[in-house]
C-alpha positions as YAML, in Angstrom:
chain: A
units: angstrom
residues:
- id: 1
  name: MET
  ca: [150.94, 52.61, 81.66]
- id: 2
  name: LYS
  ca: [150.00, 53.34, 85.02]
- id: 3
  name: LYS
  ca: [150.86, 57.04, 84.67]
- id: 4
  name: ARG
  ca: [148.38, 57.06, 81.42]
- id: 5
  name: TRP
  ca: [145.53, 55.49, 83.83]
- id: 6
  name: LEU
  ca: [146.12, 58.21, 86.19]
- id: 7
  name: LEU
  ca: [145.99, 61.02, 83.63]
- id: 8
  name: LEU
  ca: [143.16, 59.74, 82.14]
- id: 9
  name: MET
  ca: [141.37, 59.39, 85.82]
- id: 10
  name: ILE
  ca: [142.55, 63.06, 86.52]
- id: 11
  name: ALA
  ca: [140.99, 64.30, 83.45]
- id: 12
  name: PHE
  ca: [137.63, 62.25, 83.93]
- id: 13
  name: SER
  ca: [137.47, 63.86, 87.46]
- id: 14
  name: LEU
  ca: [137.84, 67.32, 86.07]
- id: 15
  name: PHE
  ca: [135.49, 66.87, 83.09]
- id: 16
  name: PRO
  ca: [131.97, 67.09, 85.23]
- id: 17
  name: ALA
  ca: [133.58, 70.60, 86.82]
- id: 18
  name: ALA
  ca: [134.68, 71.97, 83.54]
- id: 19
  name: ALA
  ca: [131.24, 70.86, 81.83]
- id: 20
  name: SER
  ca: [129.26, 72.74, 85.06]
- id: 21
  name: ALA
  ca: [131.21, 75.75, 84.37]
- id: 22
  name: GLN
  ca: [130.19, 75.86, 81.08]
- id: 23
  name: ALA
  ca: [126.43, 75.08, 81.51]
- id: 24
  name: ASN
  ca: [125.26, 78.45, 82.36]
- id: 25
  name: PRO
  ca: [125.33, 80.88, 79.46]
- id: 26
  name: GLY
  ca: [125.74, 83.95, 81.93]
- id: 27
  name: ASP
  ca: [128.96, 82.48, 82.90]
- id: 28
  name: VAL
  ca: [130.00, 84.39, 79.80]
- id: 29
  name: VAL
  ca: [130.91, 88.00, 79.92]
- id: 30
  name: CYS
  ca: [131.19, 90.13, 77.15]
- id: 31
  name: THR
  ca: [132.87, 94.05, 77.42]
- id: 32
  name: ALA
  ca: [131.69, 96.99, 75.22]
- id: 33
  name: VAL
  ca: [134.40, 99.38, 74.73]
- id: 34
  name: ASP
  ca: [134.01, 103.02, 73.04]
- id: 35
  name: GLU
  ca: [136.28, 103.62, 70.22]
- id: 36
  name: SER
  ca: [138.90, 105.04, 72.19]
- id: 37
  name: GLY
  ca: [139.17, 101.33, 73.99]
- id: 38
  name: GLN
  ca: [137.58, 102.87, 77.42]
- id: 39
  name: THR
  ca: [135.28, 100.31, 79.05]
- id: 40
  name: LEU
  ca: [131.32, 101.35, 78.95]
- id: 41
  name: PHE
  ca: [129.99, 98.35, 80.48]
- id: 42
  name: ALA
  ca: [129.81, 94.36, 80.94]
- id: 43
  name: ILE
  ca: [127.27, 91.89, 80.75]
- id: 44
  name: ALA
  ca: [126.94, 88.11, 81.20]
- id: 45
  name: GLY
  ca: [125.73, 87.33, 77.95]
- id: 46
  name: GLU
  ca: [126.32, 87.78, 74.23]
- id: 47
  name: ILE
  ca: [126.35, 91.29, 72.49]
- id: 48
  name: SER
  ca: [125.75, 91.65, 69.11]
- id: 49
  name: GLU
  ca: [126.46, 94.05, 66.60]
- id: 50
  name: GLY
  ca: [123.70, 96.56, 66.44]
- id: 51
  name: ASP
  ca: [122.53, 96.15, 70.04]
- id: 52
  name: GLU
  ca: [122.32, 99.49, 71.55]
- id: 53
  name: TYR
  ca: [122.98, 100.84, 75.56]
- id: 54
  name: ILE
  ca: [121.82, 103.88, 77.28]
- id: 55
  name: SER
  ca: [124.43, 104.77, 79.84]
- id: 56
  name: LYS
  ca: [123.78, 106.05, 83.22]
- id: 57
  name: ASP
  ca: [124.00, 109.55, 82.23]
- id: 58
  name: ASN
  ca: [122.09, 108.72, 79.52]
- id: 59
  name: ILE
  ca: [124.10, 108.68, 76.66]
- id: 60
  name: LEU
  ca: [123.12, 106.22, 73.44]
- id: 61
  name: TYR
  ca: [125.80, 104.12, 72.18]
- id: 62
  name: ARG
  ca: [125.31, 101.32, 69.34]
- id: 63
  name: ILE
  ca: [127.73, 98.26, 68.68]
- id: 64
  name: ASP
  ca: [129.34, 98.50, 65.50]
- id: 65
  name: SER
  ca: [131.57, 95.52, 65.74]
- id: 66
  name: VAL
  ca: [132.13, 92.44, 68.00]
- id: 67
  name: ASN
  ca: [135.41, 90.51, 68.22]
- id: 68
  name: GLY
  ca: [134.93, 87.54, 70.58]
- id: 69
  name: ALA
  ca: [134.05, 88.86, 74.19]
- id: 70
  name: THR
  ca: [134.89, 92.51, 72.97]
- id: 71
  name: ALA
  ca: [132.58, 94.75, 71.23]
- id: 72
  name: ILE
  ca: [133.22, 98.05, 69.84]
- id: 73
  name: ALA
  ca: [130.56, 101.10, 70.31]
- id: 74
  name: VAL
  ca: [129.97, 103.87, 68.81]
- id: 75
  name: ARG
  ca: [128.68, 106.97, 70.34]
- id: 76
  name: ILE
  ca: [125.50, 108.36, 68.97]
- id: 77
  name: GLY
  ca: [124.52, 110.82, 71.39]
- id: 78
  name: GLU
  ca: [122.31, 111.92, 74.10]
- id: 79
  name: GLU
  ca: [119.37, 110.00, 74.53]
- id: 80
  name: ASP
  ca: [116.26, 111.93, 74.52]
- id: 81
  name: MET
  ca: [114.54, 111.06, 78.09]
- id: 82
  name: PRO
  ca: [110.78, 111.72, 78.90]
- id: 83
  name: ASP
  ca: [110.18, 114.64, 81.06]
- id: 84
  name: VAL
  ca: [108.98, 113.60, 84.48]
- id: 85
  name: SER
  ca: [108.53, 117.16, 86.00]
- id: 86
  name: TRP
  ca: [104.97, 115.58, 87.05]
- id: 87
  name: LEU
  ca: [106.51, 114.05, 89.98]
- id: 88
  name: ASP
  ca: [107.14, 117.31, 91.68]
- id: 89
  name: ALA
  ca: [103.37, 118.04, 91.58]
- id: 90
  name: GLY
  ca: [103.01, 115.52, 94.11]
- id: 91
  name: GLU
  ca: [99.66, 114.51, 92.86]
- id: 92
  name: ALA
  ca: [98.48, 111.11, 91.83]
- id: 93
  name: GLN
  ca: [98.33, 110.90, 88.12]
- id: 94
  name: ALA
  ca: [97.20, 108.32, 85.22]
- id: 95
  name: VAL
  ca: [100.36, 108.04, 83.51]
- id: 96
  name: PHE
  ca: [98.92, 105.92, 80.67]
- id: 97
  name: ALA
  ca: [96.90, 108.64, 80.13]
- id: 98
  name: GLY
  ca: [98.71, 111.55, 80.98]
- id: 99
  name: MET
  ca: [102.26, 111.17, 80.39]
- id: 100
  name: ASP
  ca: [103.85, 111.28, 77.01]
- id: 101
  name: THR
  ca: [105.53, 107.99, 77.76]
- id: 102
  name: GLY
  ca: [105.01, 105.99, 74.42]
- id: 103
  name: ILE
  ca: [102.79, 103.21, 76.22]
- id: 104
  name: PRO
  ca: [99.32, 102.98, 74.92]
- id: 105
  name: ALA
  ca: [96.46, 104.03, 77.06]
- id: 106
  name: ALA
  ca: [94.90, 100.63, 75.88]
- id: 107
  name: ALA
  ca: [97.40, 98.76, 77.90]
- id: 108
  name: LYS
  ca: [95.72, 99.99, 80.95]
- id: 109
  name: ASN
  ca: [92.85, 98.10, 82.27]
- id: 110
  name: THR
  ca: [89.54, 99.88, 81.79]
- id: 111
  name: ASP
  ca: [86.91, 97.81, 82.75]
- id: 112
  name: ALA
  ca: [85.17, 98.68, 86.02]
- id: 113
  name: ALA
  ca: [85.36, 94.94, 87.17]
- id: 114
  name: ASP
  ca: [89.07, 95.06, 86.13]
- id: 115
  name: SER
  ca: [90.36, 98.42, 87.04]
- id: 116
  name: ARG
  ca: [92.67, 97.30, 89.83]
- id: 117
  name: LYS
  ca: [96.19, 97.89, 89.90]
- id: 118
  name: LEU
  ca: [97.78, 94.57, 88.93]
- id: 119
  name: ILE
  ca: [101.58, 93.73, 88.11]
- id: 120
  name: ALA
  ca: [102.79, 90.43, 87.37]
- id: 121
  name: MET
  ca: [106.01, 88.89, 87.85]
- id: 122
  name: TYR
  ca: [108.00, 85.47, 87.05]
- id: 123
  name: VAL
  ca: [111.62, 84.09, 86.91]
- id: 124
  name: THR
  ca: [113.16, 83.26, 83.69]
- id: 125
  name: HIS
  ca: [116.85, 81.96, 85.48]
- id: 126
  name: SER
  ca: [115.23, 80.15, 88.61]
- id: 127
  name: ASP
  ca: [118.69, 79.16, 89.61]
- id: 128
  name: GLU
  ca: [120.39, 82.65, 89.96]
- id: 129
  name: SER
  ca: [121.73, 83.08, 93.23]
- id: 130
  name: TYR
  ca: [123.99, 85.15, 95.34]
- id: 131
  name: ILE
  ca: [127.41, 83.90, 96.52]
- id: 132
  name: PRO
  ca: [128.27, 86.16, 99.17]
- id: 133
  name: SER
  ca: [124.87, 85.18, 100.89]
- id: 134
  name: ASP
  ca: [123.34, 81.90, 99.34]
- id: 135
  name: GLY
  ca: [126.81, 80.49, 99.40]
- id: 136
  name: THR
  ca: [126.83, 79.99, 95.55]
- id: 137
  name: GLN
  ca: [125.97, 81.41, 92.19]
- id: 138
  name: SER
  ca: [123.44, 78.76, 91.09]
- id: 139
  name: ILE
  ca: [121.02, 76.68, 93.33]
- id: 140
  name: GLU
  ca: [119.39, 73.78, 91.64]
- id: 141
  name: GLY
  ca: [115.38, 74.81, 91.88]
- id: 142
  name: GLN
  ca: [114.66, 77.93, 93.59]
- id: 143
  name: GLY
  ca: [117.48, 80.23, 93.67]
- id: 144
  name: GLY
  ca: [118.51, 83.32, 95.95]
- id: 145
  name: ILE
  ca: [116.54, 85.25, 92.88]
- id: 146
  name: TYR
  ca: [113.25, 84.41, 94.55]
- id: 147
  name: ASP
  ca: [114.15, 85.75, 97.77]
- id: 148
  name: VAL
  ca: [114.75, 89.41, 95.63]
- id: 149
  name: ALA
  ca: [111.05, 88.43, 94.01]
- id: 150
  name: ARG
  ca: [109.44, 88.31, 96.96]
- id: 151
  name: SER
  ca: [110.90, 91.15, 98.49]
- id: 152
  name: PHE
  ca: [109.58, 93.35, 95.46]
- id: 153
  name: ARG
  ca: [106.47, 91.96, 95.60]
- id: 154
  name: ASP
  ca: [105.85, 92.74, 99.11]
- id: 155
  name: ALA
  ca: [107.07, 96.20, 98.59]
- id: 156
  name: LEU
  ca: [104.52, 96.69, 95.46]
- id: 157
  name: GLN
  ca: [101.74, 95.28, 97.52]
- id: 158
  name: ALA
  ca: [102.33, 97.87, 100.38]
- id: 159
  name: LYS
  ca: [101.73, 100.71, 98.11]
- id: 160
  name: GLY
  ca: [98.31, 98.99, 97.41]
- id: 161
  name: ILE
  ca: [98.91, 96.80, 94.00]
- id: 162
  name: ASP
  ca: [97.85, 93.59, 93.28]
- id: 163
  name: VAL
  ca: [101.01, 91.47, 92.50]
- id: 164
  name: ILE
  ca: [100.66, 87.98, 90.86]
- id: 165
  name: LEU
  ca: [104.35, 86.59, 91.24]
- id: 166
  name: ASP
  ca: [104.60, 83.15, 89.64]
- id: 167
  name: GLU
  ca: [107.12, 81.00, 91.20]
- id: 168
  name: SER
  ca: [107.58, 78.16, 88.75]
- id: 169
  name: THR
  ca: [110.80, 76.88, 87.91]
- id: 170
  name: HIS
  ca: [112.54, 77.07, 84.57]
- id: 171
  name: LEU
  ca: [115.71, 74.85, 84.74]
- id: 172
  name: PRO
  ca: [118.22, 74.27, 83.40]
- id: 173
  name: HIS
  ca: [119.63, 77.54, 82.99]
- id: 174
  name: ASP
  ca: [120.36, 77.23, 79.20]
- id: 175
  name: SER
  ca: [119.15, 78.58, 75.72]
- id: 176
  name: GLY
  ca: [115.92, 76.88, 76.56]
- id: 177
  name: ALA
  ca: [114.98, 79.10, 79.47]
- id: 178
  name: TYR
  ca: [113.30, 81.65, 78.00]
- id: 179
  name: ARG
  ca: [111.05, 78.94, 75.91]
- id: 180
  name: ARG
  ca: [109.83, 77.75, 79.06]
- id: 181
  name: SER
  ca: [109.09, 80.73, 80.97]
- id: 182
  name: ARG
  ca: [107.58, 82.07, 77.81]
- id: 183
  name: ARG
  ca: [104.59, 79.56, 78.96]
- id: 184
  name: THR
  ca: [104.66, 81.47, 82.14]
- id: 185
  name: ALA
  ca: [103.98, 84.73, 80.98]
- id: 186
  name: GLU
  ca: [101.23, 83.80, 78.24]
- id: 187
  name: ARG
  ca: [99.61, 82.20, 81.47]
- id: 188
  name: LEU
  ca: [100.19, 85.57, 83.65]
- id: 189
  name: LEU
  ca: [99.18, 87.87, 80.80]
- id: 190
  name: GLN
  ca: [95.68, 86.25, 81.01]
- id: 191
  name: LYS
  ca: [95.06, 88.07, 84.05]
- id: 192
  name: ARG
  ca: [95.83, 91.52, 81.92]
- id: 193
  name: PRO
  ca: [98.29, 92.66, 84.24]
- id: 194
  name: ASP
  ca: [99.39, 96.63, 83.91]
- id: 195
  name: ALA
  ca: [103.14, 95.36, 83.37]
- id: 196
  name: ILE
  ca: [104.87, 92.24, 83.42]
- id: 197
  name: ILE
  ca: [108.48, 91.81, 85.00]
- id: 198
  name: ASP
  ca: [111.13, 89.18, 84.64]
- id: 199
  name: ILE
  ca: [113.16, 89.13, 87.79]
- id: 200
  name: HIS
  ca: [117.16, 88.64, 87.11]
- id: 201
  name: ARG
  ca: [120.48, 89.25, 88.22]
- id: 202
  name: ASP
  ca: [123.47, 89.50, 86.64]
- id: 203
  name: GLY
  ca: [126.61, 87.36, 86.24]
- id: 204
  name: ILE
  ca: [129.69, 90.09, 86.02]
- id: 205
  name: PRO
  ca: [132.29, 89.57, 88.12]
- id: 206
  name: ASP
  ca: [132.96, 92.62, 89.79]
- id: 207
  name: PRO
  ca: [130.37, 93.28, 92.74]
- id: 208
  name: ALA
  ca: [131.68, 96.94, 92.41]
- id: 209
  name: GLU
  ca: [129.94, 97.53, 89.35]
- id: 210
  name: TYR
  ca: [126.61, 97.12, 91.22]
- id: 211
  name: THR
  ca: [127.16, 98.59, 94.44]
- id: 212
  name: THR
  ca: [125.80, 101.53, 95.34]
- id: 213
  name: THR
  ca: [124.30, 103.63, 98.44]
- id: 214
  name: ILE
  ca: [120.63, 104.80, 97.97]
- id: 215
  name: GLN
  ca: [119.19, 107.53, 100.72]
- id: 216
  name: GLY
  ca: [122.23, 106.69, 103.12]
- id: 217
  name: GLU
  ca: [121.33, 102.57, 102.85]
- id: 218
  name: ASN
  ca: [123.85, 100.02, 101.21]
- id: 219
  name: ALA
  ca: [121.72, 98.79, 98.06]
- id: 220
  name: SER
  ca: [122.45, 97.54, 94.87]
- id: 221
  name: GLN
  ca: [121.62, 99.20, 91.38]
- id: 222
  name: VAL
  ca: [119.38, 97.59, 88.68]
- id: 223
  name: ARG
  ca: [120.02, 97.02, 85.00]
- id: 224
  name: LEU
  ca: [117.05, 97.19, 82.45]
- id: 225
  name: LEU
  ca: [116.92, 94.87, 79.76]
- id: 226
  name: VAL
  ca: [114.82, 95.32, 76.66]
- id: 227
  name: GLY
  ca: [114.76, 92.98, 73.50]
- id: 228
  name: ARG
  ca: [115.10, 94.42, 70.32]
- id: 229
  name: GLY
  ca: [113.95, 91.47, 68.24]
- id: 230
  name: ASN
  ca: [110.09, 91.91, 68.57]
- id: 231
  name: GLN
  ca: [107.51, 94.20, 67.33]
- id: 232
  name: ASN
  ca: [107.00, 95.82, 71.01]
- id: 233
  name: SER
  ca: [110.22, 96.81, 70.98]
- id: 234
  name: ASP
  ca: [109.71, 100.75, 70.66]
- id: 235
  name: VAL
  ca: [107.38, 100.45, 73.03]
- id: 236
  name: ASN
  ca: [109.13, 98.26, 75.42]
- id: 237
  name: ARG
  ca: [112.35, 100.91, 75.28]
- id: 238
  name: ALA
  ca: [109.82, 103.52, 76.54]
- id: 239
  name: PHE
  ca: [108.77, 101.87, 79.27]
- id: 240
  name: ALA
  ca: [112.31, 101.07, 80.51]
- id: 241
  name: LYS
  ca: [113.26, 104.70, 79.76]
- id: 242
  name: GLN
  ca: [110.45, 106.22, 81.80]
- id: 243
  name: ILE
  ca: [111.20, 103.87, 84.70]
- id: 244
  name: LYS
  ca: [114.87, 105.38, 84.51]
- id: 245
  name: ALA
  ca: [113.83, 108.79, 84.14]
- id: 246
  name: VAL
  ca: [111.54, 108.40, 87.35]
- id: 247
  name: ALA
  ca: [114.34, 106.57, 89.34]
- id: 248
  name: ASP
  ca: [116.67, 109.28, 88.24]
- id: 249
  name: ARG
  ca: [114.58, 111.90, 89.54]
- id: 250
  name: LYS
  ca: [113.76, 110.08, 93.10]
- id: 251
  name: TYR
  ca: [116.72, 107.68, 93.62]
- id: 252
  name: PRO
  ca: [119.89, 109.12, 91.58]
- id: 253
  name: GLY
  ca: [122.29, 106.09, 91.31]
- id: 254
  name: LEU
  ca: [119.78, 103.39, 91.66]
- id: 255
  name: ILE
  ca: [119.27, 102.43, 87.76]
- id: 256
  name: LYS
  ca: [122.57, 101.20, 86.34]
- id: 257
  name: ASP
  ca: [121.63, 101.66, 82.80]
- id: 258
  name: ILE
  ca: [119.71, 100.52, 79.87]
- id: 259
  name: PHE
  ca: [120.84, 97.34, 77.36]
- id: 260
  name: ILE
  ca: [119.08, 96.98, 74.32]
- id: 261
  name: GLY
  ca: [120.04, 93.65, 73.45]
- id: 262
  name: LYS
  ca: [119.27, 91.36, 70.10]
- id: 263
  name: GLY
  ca: [116.97, 88.75, 71.68]
- id: 264
  name: ASN
  ca: [113.29, 89.43, 72.78]
- id: 265
  name: TYR
  ca: [113.30, 88.15, 76.49]
- id: 266
  name: ASN
  ca: [109.56, 87.13, 75.64]
- id: 267
  name: GLN
  ca: [108.62, 91.01, 75.78]
- id: 268
  name: ASP
  ca: [106.88, 90.47, 72.19]
- id: 269
  name: LEU
  ca: [104.25, 89.15, 74.40]
- id: 270
  name: SER
  ca: [103.24, 92.79, 75.77]
- id: 271
  name: PRO
  ca: [103.94, 96.66, 75.30]
- id: 272
  name: ASN
  ca: [104.55, 97.08, 79.10]
- id: 273
  name: ALA
  ca: [107.43, 93.96, 79.74]
- id: 274
  name: ILE
  ca: [110.69, 94.61, 81.40]
- id: 275
  name: LEU
  ca: [113.26, 92.69, 82.46]
- id: 276
  name: LEU
  ca: [115.15, 93.74, 85.71]
- id: 277
  name: GLU
  ca: [118.93, 92.78, 86.76]
- id: 278
  name: PHE
  ca: [118.71, 93.06, 90.66]
- id: 279
  name: GLY
  ca: [122.81, 93.11, 91.30]
- id: 280
  name: THR
  ca: [125.16, 90.50, 90.09]
- id: 281
  name: HIS
  ca: [126.15, 87.11, 91.54]
- id: 282
  name: THR
  ca: [129.15, 88.38, 93.53]
- id: 283
  name: ILE
  ca: [127.03, 91.09, 95.38]
- id: 284
  name: SER
  ca: [125.40, 90.47, 98.63]
- id: 285
  name: LYS
  ca: [121.77, 89.47, 98.73]
- id: 286
  name: GLU
  ca: [120.96, 92.09, 101.49]
- id: 287
  name: ARG
  ca: [121.86, 94.74, 99.64]
- id: 288
  name: VAL
  ca: [119.64, 93.65, 96.56]
- id: 289
  name: LEU
  ca: [117.16, 93.36, 99.20]
- id: 290
  name: ASN
  ca: [117.30, 96.91, 100.47]
- id: 291
  name: SER
  ca: [116.59, 98.02, 96.47]
- id: 292
  name: THR
  ca: [113.52, 96.55, 96.48]
- id: 293
  name: ASP
  ca: [111.70, 98.99, 98.48]
- id: 294
  name: VAL
  ca: [112.97, 101.75, 96.12]
- id: 295
  name: MET
  ca: [112.49, 100.06, 92.80]
- id: 296
  name: ALA
  ca: [109.02, 99.34, 93.82]
- id: 297
  name: ASP
  ca: [108.78, 102.96, 94.55]
- id: 298
  name: VAL
  ca: [110.00, 103.38, 90.80]
- id: 299
  name: VAL
  ca: [107.36, 101.11, 89.32]
- id: 300
  name: SER
  ca: [104.51, 102.46, 91.04]
- id: 301
  name: SER
  ca: [105.24, 105.94, 90.15]
- id: 302
  name: THR
  ca: [105.92, 105.10, 86.49]
- id: 303
  name: LEU
  ca: [102.81, 103.31, 86.24]
- id: 304
  name: TYR
  ca: [99.95, 105.01, 88.43]
- id: 305
  name: GLY
  ca: [102.00, 108.36, 88.98]
- id: 306
  name: PRO
  ca: [103.77, 109.55, 92.04]
- id: 307
  name: GLU
  ca: [101.08, 108.08, 94.62]
- id: 308
  name: THR
  ca: [99.54, 104.99, 94.64]
- id: 309
  name: GLY
  ca: [96.37, 105.37, 96.54]
- id: 310
  name: SER
  ca: [97.28, 102.89, 98.99]
- id: 311
  name: ALA
  ca: [97.67, 105.72, 101.71]
- id: 312
  name: LYS
  ca: [94.75, 107.83, 100.81]
- id: 313
  name: SER
  ca: [92.75, 104.48, 100.56]
- id: 314
  name: SER
  ca: [94.13, 103.50, 103.78]
- id: 315
  name: ASP
  ca: [93.35, 106.62, 105.33]
- id: 316
  name: ALA
  ca: [89.53, 106.66, 103.80]
- id: 317
  name: VAL
  ca: [89.11, 102.85, 105.08]
- id: 318
  name: SER
  ca: [90.12, 103.74, 108.87]
- id: 319
  name: GLY
  ca: [88.22, 107.17, 108.42]
- id: 320
  name: SER
  ca: [85.18, 105.17, 107.00]
- id: 321
  name: ALA
  ca: [85.76, 102.36, 110.29]
- id: 322
  name: ALA
  ca: [86.22, 104.92, 112.74]
- id: 323
  name: MET
  ca: [82.96, 107.27, 111.43]
- id: 324
  name: LYS
  ca: [81.00, 103.89, 111.38]
- id: 325
  name: GLU
  ca: [82.00, 102.98, 115.05]
- id: 326
  name: LYS
  ca: [81.32, 106.67, 116.06]
- id: 327
  name: ASN
  ca: [78.01, 106.35, 114.41]
- id: 328
  name: LYS
  ca: [77.32, 102.90, 116.27]
- id: 329
  name: GLY
  ca: [78.45, 104.72, 119.43]
- id: 330
  name: SER
  ca: [75.90, 107.64, 118.81]
- id: 331
  name: LEU
  ca: [72.98, 105.12, 118.25]
- id: 332
  name: SER
  ca: [73.57, 103.09, 121.08]
- id: 333
  name: GLY
  ca: [73.69, 106.08, 123.19]
- id: 334
  name: ILE
  ca: [70.21, 107.27, 121.85]
- id: 335
  name: MET
  ca: [68.84, 104.08, 122.33]
- id: 336
  name: LEU
  ca: [70.00, 103.96, 125.87]
- id: 337
  name: LEU
  ca: [68.50, 107.63, 125.92]
- id: 338
  name: GLY
  ca: [65.18, 106.85, 124.83]
- id: 339
  name: ALA
  ca: [64.76, 103.40, 127.12]
- id: 340
  name: ILE
  ca: [65.97, 105.55, 130.26]
- id: 341
  name: VAL
  ca: [63.10, 107.85, 129.13]
- id: 342
  name: ILE
  ca: [60.31, 105.38, 128.63]
- id: 343
  name: ILE
  ca: [61.10, 103.88, 131.88]
- id: 344
  name: GLY
  ca: [60.82, 107.24, 133.49]
- id: 345
  name: VAL
  ca: [57.61, 108.18, 131.81]
- id: 346
  name: VAL
  ca: [56.01, 104.77, 133.22]
- id: 347
  name: ALA
  ca: [57.28, 105.05, 136.48]
- id: 348
  name: PHE
  ca: [55.78, 108.55, 136.65]
- id: 349
  name: ALA
  ca: [52.60, 107.45, 135.30]
- id: 350
  name: CYS
  ca: [52.19, 104.74, 137.72]
- id: 351
  name: ILE
  ca: [52.96, 107.15, 140.79]
- id: 352
  name: GLN
  ca: [50.39, 109.47, 139.47]
- id: 353
  name: THR
  ca: [47.57, 106.93, 138.56]
- id: 354
  name: GLY
  ca: [48.18, 104.52, 141.40]
- id: 355
  name: SER
  ca: [46.77, 101.57, 138.49]
- id: 356
  name: VAL
  ca: [47.91, 100.06, 135.45]
- id: 357
  name: LYS
  ca: [44.93, 101.12, 133.67]
- id: 358
  name: GLY
  ca: [45.19, 104.41, 134.64]
- id: 359
  name: MET
  ca: [48.86, 104.42, 133.60]
- id: 360
  name: GLY
  ca: [47.80, 103.58, 130.04]
- id: 361
  name: THR
  ca: [45.79, 106.27, 129.73]
- id: 362
  name: LYS
  ca: [47.89, 108.59, 131.18]
- id: 363
  name: ILE
  ca: [50.85, 107.50, 128.98]
- id: 364
  name: GLY
  ca: [48.29, 107.40, 125.48]
- id: 365
  name: ARG
  ca: [47.59, 111.41, 126.68]
- id: 366
  name: ASN
  ca: [51.23, 111.82, 126.80]
- id: 367
  name: ILE
  ca: [52.05, 110.40, 123.54]
- id: 368
  name: ARG
  ca: [48.90, 112.62, 121.90]
- id: 369
  name: GLU
  ca: [50.68, 115.60, 123.24]
- id: 370
  name: MET
  ca: [54.02, 114.92, 122.06]
- id: 371
  name: THR
  ca: [53.05, 114.01, 118.19]
- id: 372
  name: GLY
  ca: [50.62, 116.58, 117.92]
- id: 373
  name: GLY
  ca: [47.70, 114.03, 118.22]
- id: 374
  name: LEU
  ca: [48.55, 112.19, 115.41]
- id: 375
  name: ILE
  ca: [49.09, 108.58, 117.03]
- id: 376
  name: GLY
  ca: [46.61, 109.20, 119.56]
- id: 377
  name: LYS
  ca: [44.01, 110.39, 117.42]
- id: 378
  name: ALA
  ca: [44.45, 107.19, 115.15]
- id: 379
  name: LYS
  ca: [44.19, 104.81, 118.18]
- id: 380
  name: GLU
  ca: [40.83, 106.83, 119.47]
- id: 381
  name: LYS
  ca: [39.41, 106.61, 115.81]
- id: 382
  name: TYR
  ca: [40.24, 103.10, 115.38]
- id: 383
  name: LYS
  ca: [38.40, 102.18, 119.15]
- id: 384
  name: LYS
  ca: [35.21, 104.14, 117.86]
...
């Protein structure tokens, strides 16, 4: 009897831990293999028949069948990627209007009062964290993913882009998280941003899947997710492909791949919506933070051209300020010189005439001579 109670107590003590381990749907890792059995990719979450995958080297695969946590993918062929040769021009371009990205020009703010560069961001899975840096993969409240979102926001703002980062939490991390974050996305879209970004991290266990080096610095790769279950799917996909093409040209190895999944990830709300996965829970957050600067440059170039105009604007502002300061200094110098001249004329007139009345007459004569008689004549005519 005592042994039975002991076993029951052990079972109940282990139950909460087991329930907690299964509470996060991201803990379910699925793997896709090609027809020869070679692993293509892994992802935290479900893979469904009909999902598509664009690999790092731009090969398109379609999920043909799923057996438990393993999916079989069929190679479709090389994906047609956007031409980003305009990056080499080194000139600011209106990507929405000038680039064949599939993104409608109407998506860009056109009102004069609303022509600023504006990006909106939010975090659906608010608890997501990085074990090496945060000590755990999940924090009740704002997880380490918010540090990534803030760093990404700051890097975009440094390029002259206005960013609204909504730091609302959407706990718990369950199947209803996207329903709760949808309200946040709808609120953000009322500001008419040029793009709306949901910030995440993956949940695959192998950190080597995301570790990379960008320009000699330890960094993390970024995965792009597109939902195929919405009316904007084609445009969302074009937007993701544009981001990858720009990144591949500027920072090879930054973008891991593009996964086009069954859900919609709230991307039905906007044609310019994207979900970014910055690393996975087993990678250090410091690596991920190192990626936010270059990712900001990629997103900025994708939306607004290779230059954000921030540098030009700052130069113009500083130049304008310098010019104002210079003009202010010049005006002060002229006024000082004028005062010295006037004092000199008054003193000279006093010395020559020996009286204040004579000084006035002398000064009036000098003024008539300097102005061609205009001022002096007017005064004499008035006296008459």
